[in-house]
C-alpha positions in Angstrom: 13.6 -35.4 -17.6 15.3 -33.4 -20.3 16.5 -33.8 -23.9 18.2 -37.1 -25.0 20.1 -37.6 -28.2 19.6 -41.1 -29.6 21.8 -42.0 -32.6 19.9 -44.0 -35.1 19.8 -45.1 -38.8 16.8 -45.1 -41.2 14.9 -48.4 -40.9 16.5 -49.3 -37.6 14.6 -50.8 -34.6 15.8 -49.8 -31.1 14.7 -51.1 -27.7 15.1 -49.0 -24.6 14.7 -50.4 -21.1 14.8 -49.0 -17.6 18.0 -49.6 -15.6 16.1 -50.2 -12.4 15.9 -54.0 -11.7 12.4 -55.4 -12.3 11.0 -52.5 -14.2 11.5 -54.1 -17.6 9.5 -57.1 -16.6 6.7 -54.7 -15.5 6.5 -53.3 -19.0 8.7 -50.2 -18.6 10.4 -50.6 -22.0 10.3 -48.7 -25.3 10.4 -49.8 -28.9 11.7 -47.1 -31.3 11.1 -47.8 -34.9 13.1 -45.5 -37.1 11.4 -44.7 -40.4 13.3 -44.9 -43.6 11.0 -42.5 -45.4 9.7 -39.9 -42.9 11.9 -37.3 -41.4 11.5 -35.3 -38.3 13.8 -32.5 -39.5 14.1 -30.9 -42.9 17.3 -32.2 -44.5 18.1 -28.7 -46.0 17.0 -26.1 -43.4 17.1 -28.3 -40.3 13.6 -27.0 -39.4 11.4 -29.4 -37.4 8.8 -31.2 -39.4 6.8 -32.6 -36.5 3.1 -31.9 -36.8 0.1 -32.5 -34.6 -3.6 -32.3 -35.4 -4.8 -33.3 -31.9 -5.2 -31.0 -29.0 -5.3 -34.0 -26.6 -1.8 -35.1 -27.9 -0.5 -31.5 -27.3 -1.7 -31.7 -23.7 0.1 -35.1 -23.4 3.2 -33.6 -24.9 3.0 -30.7 -22.3 2.7 -33.3 -19.4 -0.9 -32.6 -18.5 -2.0 -34.1 -15.2 -4.8 -33.6 -12.8 -4.1 -31.4 -9.8 -6.0 -29.9 -6.9 -7.1 -27.0 -9.0 -7.6 -28.7 -12.4 -5.2 -29.6 -15.2 -1.6 -28.8 -14.7 1.0 -28.6 -17.6 4.4 -29.7 -16.3 6.7 -29.7 -19.3 7.4 -28.3 -22.7 8.9 -25.0 -21.6 12.0 -25.9 -19.5 14.4 -24.3 -22.1 14.0 -21.7 -24.7 14.5 -24.3 -27.5 11.9 -26.6 -26.0 9.4 -23.8 -25.6 9.8 -22.8 -29.2 9.3 -26.4 -30.4 6.2 -26.6 -28.3 4.9 -23.3 -29.7 5.4 -24.6 -33.2 3.3 -27.7 -32.5 0.6 -25.6 -30.8 0.3 -23.2 -33.7 -0.1 -26.2 -36.1 -3.6 -26.6 -34.5 -4.7 -23.1 -35.5 -5.4 -23.9 -39.2 -7.3 -27.0 -38.3 -9.8 -25.3 -36.0 -11.8 -24.2 -39.0 -11.9 -27.7 -40.6 -12.1 -30.9 -38.5 -11.4 -29.1 -35.2 -8.6 -30.8 -33.3 -10.1 -29.8 -30.0 -13.0 -32.3 -30.4 -10.9 -35.2 -29.0 -10.6 -33.2 -25.7 -13.9 -31.4 -25.7 -16.8 -33.0 -27.6 -18.7 -29.7 -27.6 -15.8 -27.7 -29.0 -16.5 -25.0 -31.5 -14.2 -23.1 -33.9 -14.0 -20.2 -31.4 -13.3 -22.5 -28.4 -10.6 -24.3 -30.4 -8.9 -21.1 -31.2 -9.2 -20.0 -27.6 -7.4 -23.2 -26.5 -4.6 -22.5 -29.0 -4.2 -18.9 -27.7 -4.3 -20.0 -24.1 -1.5 -22.6 -24.6 0.5 -20.0 -26.5 0.1 -17.5 -23.6 1.0 -20.2 -21.1 4.2 -21.2 -22.9 5.3 -17.6 -23.3 4.8 -17.1 -19.6 6.5 -20.3 -18.4 9.6 -20.2 -20.6 12.9 -19.4 -19.0 12.8 -15.9 -20.5 9.2 -14.9 -20.1 7.5 -12.7 -22.7 4.8 -11.1 -20.6 3.4 -8.8 -23.3 2.9 -11.6 -25.8 1.4 -13.9 -23.1 -1.0 -11.1 -22.1 -2.0 -10.6 -25.7 -2.8 -14.3 -26.3 -4.7 -14.7 -23.1 -6.9 -11.7 -23.9 -7.5 -13.0 -27.4 -8.6 -16.3 -25.9 -11.0 -14.5 -23.5 -12.5 -12.5 -26.3 -13.1 -15.6 -28.5 -15.3 -17.3 -25.9 -16.8 -14.2 -24.2 -18.3 -14.6 -20.7 -18.8 -18.4 -20.9 -17.2 -21.0 -18.7 -14.7 -21.6 -21.4 -13.1 -18.3 -20.5 -12.3 -19.6 -17.0 -8.9 -21.1 -17.8 -7.5 -18.1 -19.8 -8.7 -15.6 -17.2 -7.1 -17.6 -14.3 -3.9 -17.8 -16.3 -4.1 -14.0 -16.8 -4.3 -13.6 -13.0 -1.1 -15.7 -12.6 0.6 -13.7 -15.4 0.0 -10.4 -13.5 1.2 -12.0 -10.3 4.4 -13.2 -12.0 4.7 -9.8 -13.6 4.3 -8.0 -10.3 1.2 -6.0 -11.4 -0.9 -6.0 -8.3 -3.7 -3.8 -9.6 -4.2 -5.8 -12.8 -4.0 -9.1 -10.9 -6.9 -8.0 -8.6 -8.9 -6.7 -11.6 -8.5 -10.0 -13.4 -9.3 -12.0 -10.2 -12.6 -10.0 -9.9 -13.3 -10.8 -13.6 -12.6 -14.5 -12.9 -14.9 -14.5 -9.8 -17.7 -12.8 -11.7 -17.4 -15.2 -14.6 -16.7 -18.6 -13.0 -17.8 -18.2 -9.4 -16.0 -17.9 -6.1 -15.7 -21.7 -5.5 -14.5 -22.8 -8.9 -11.1 -24.6 -8.8 -9.5 -22.1 -11.2 -10.7 -19.3 -9.0 -9.3 -20.9 -5.9 -6.0 -21.4 -7.6 -5.9 -17.7 -8.7 -6.8 -16.5 -5.2 -4.0 -18.6 -3.7 -1.5 -17.1 -6.2 -2.6 -13.6 -5.3 -2.4 -14.3 -1.6 1.1 -15.8 -1.9 2.3 -12.7 -3.8 1.7 -10.5 -0.6 0.9 -7.4 -2.6 0.9 -4.2 -0.6 -1.9 -1.7 -1.2 -2.4 1.8 0.3 -5.3 1.9 2.7 -8.7 2.6 1.1 -10.0 6.2 1.5 -12.4 6.8 4.3 -16.0 6.5 3.2 -17.9 9.7 2.8 -20.5 10.5 5.4 -24.1 9.7 4.4 -26.0 12.6 2.9 -28.3 14.4 5.3 -32.0 14.0 4.6 -33.7 17.1 3.2 -35.4 19.5 5.6 -39.2 19.1 5.8 -41.2 21.9 4.1 -42.5 24.6 6.5 -46.1 24.5 7.7 -48.7 26.8 6.1 -48.8 29.0 9.3 -45.0 29.3 9.4 -44.9 30.1 5.7 -47.6 32.8 6.2 -45.7 34.3 9.2 -42.4 34.3 7.3 -44.2 36.0 4.3 -45.7 38.6 6.6 -42.3 39.2 8.1 -40.7 39.7 4.7 -43.5 42.2 3.8 -43.0 44.1 7.0 -39.3 44.3 6.6 -39.6 45.5 3.0 -42.2 48.2 4.0 -39.9 49.4 6.7 -36.9 49.7 4.4 -39.0 51.7 1.9 -40.3 54.0 4.6 -36.7 54.7 5.8 -35.6 55.5 2.3 -38.5 58.0 1.8 -37.8 59.7 5.1 -34.2 60.0 4.2 -35.1 61.6 0.9 -37.5 64.1 2.5 -35.0 65.0 5.2 -32.3 65.6 2.5 -34.7 67.8 0.5 -35.8 70.1 3.3 -32.4 70.3 4.7 -31.2 71.8 1.4 -33.9 74.5 1.5 -33.0 75.5 5.0 -29.4 75.9 4.1 -30.2 78.0 1.0 -32.3 80.8 2.9 -30.0 83.7 4.3 -30.1 84.3 8.0 -31.3 87.9 9.1 -28.5 90.3 10.2 -29.2 91.8 13.6 -27.4 95.0 12.7 -29.1 95.6 9.4 -31.9 98.1 9.1 -35.2 97.6 7.5 -36.2 99.3 4.3 -38.3 101.9 6.1 -35.5 102.8 8.4 -33.0 103.1 5.6 -35.1 105.9 3.6 -34.8 109.4 5.2 -38.0 111.1 6.0 -40.0 108.0 6.3 -41.2 106.7 9.6 -44.0 104.7 10.9 -47.4 106.0 11.1 
């Protein structure tokens, strides 16, 4: 596994065989036909000229194989250079999604939106798996893929990859939110859901304990009976009348007390008018 440089000349035929005895006889040999007219690299800029119009071939290039939880991609991102080359091939598919749809060779029911979702999902995957992960770009491509196919089963793969991205990123809250989204969309027993659950469990995220539940609300008090209501009404009337009576008595007492204080008290030593006039006496 890895990159191999094979010196060759235009128009040359090369034959590669396995060094393990017996493997060549079993068919493990490779014929390399070097074209004299087609170039893989631009002769001026050195940019790669490789092109692909098949999603199935891209999956083969990325080492797709069936695993316990669905399709696994095993190569195409081991170095930064390899990851960039893989991304260039993936983005070649984008323009074709609106024409002959390169996803049809992998999904006979593919639509333009599902084709674009596949392209964005692969781009997010390569940005996440490369030696120097680019988490923000990976998240953006995964979310774009999810938006393209909505809440259908085609969103299962990008949502599950989004869960793994957040696990790798160390974002526990976002990982659990994405896992809940995955469960609601694809079901608890779907292979991609089981794979995402396993990734979250292996991360051993620590969460604060949930808050204690609030006590249940008390039922409303029953309305009073007519007799109790009448008794309470009578009690309120009686209390009100008593308060008014006390206020009136207090006002009367204050009024008569003022009159009593204003009248002069008789002086025992003072004489009456008859006694004060000489020559007058009682008859």
